Phi, psi and omega in degrees: 000316178231128176238145181199168173244128178259136185239128174287131185280355178258136174291145176274182185297345177265004180080023180247153168267127176283141181227155171210142179270144179216141171245139182246146008284152187225152174287170178299320181297318181295322177295318183291321183291321180299320180295319184292325183299329183250021171060043168248142173292320177200172181275111174243125196298341179280356184253000184207166172215173182251157167211168181054041186265153175201153166268106192296321180270357182232072187296342186266354182296146179287110182296336180298340181299338181284329195310309189260016179261129178299150185297326181287324171294317174302323177300309180295323177295322178295320174300319181290319179293330180291344182270350187275146176274176182304317181294318180294322173300320179295318177292321176301315180300317181294320185288339176276327187303134171069010175278131183277149176051044177295137176247171173303320181297318181297316178299325177287314184294323176295324177298333178274348187251052189252013176289115189288359174285344181256358180199161174224135177247120174262097186289340180272000182256120180235355176207180186289332175296309179308314185292323178292320178293316181300311188293321178297319181291327179289318186278325182227075187287344183257018184297138180299148180301317184293335174278316181305312186294347178255010182277142169272089185292336174298315179295317179302309179299320175304310181298317179296310183296325180290323183292319186253007181053044177284163188234121170270128178237174179289344180256353180152192183249134182247122182261138161067353189297312188291327179292326187264358184294123180232115188296141169268321188249124181252009181096342182245343188250034180302315186285327172297319178288324175296318178303319180290322183291321179293324172295321179302322184269356182072026181260170174313136178251007178293123185251120182279164174280107185260000000 
């Protein structure tokens, strides 16, 4: 789901940076081996960085989102993303798009919040005029043409966005999501969530002291 190359930020005795490739989600053993490969006792974010990274099933995702995310948080994210079907992955990418200051915690929590009962993505709506036209058609599909042609759809879209705190993005309009967002990951319960994710996948649930 996520592939990357991890680089030890310290030069070895030959003046070289040690690197290792890793695919996520990974077991504790795989993570430990990756750390050993670049001469680290364990992954501490100040000691390494990533290169050649990608969301394999989300080729259009902003890959820079990986850069500042801890490897263990990325691993949990990879578990969650691997559970998603094609439609859910598309929605996830839309919910991430154009968000400012996205953190690893945000990436994880949005992956947990893909129940379509708490949001709607209108992929064909890209501005307030589009939004006003969509809403007018939804509310009054049989409106006479002479009335429809005289509506200021941009004003309608503006009022609707303000009322429901919607977000216009480059991929569409997102309704209701941010008001109903309830975080699952708070930065302290990582190992609990990884355990649950591994149980879901039928994998080993042994959690090492990271």
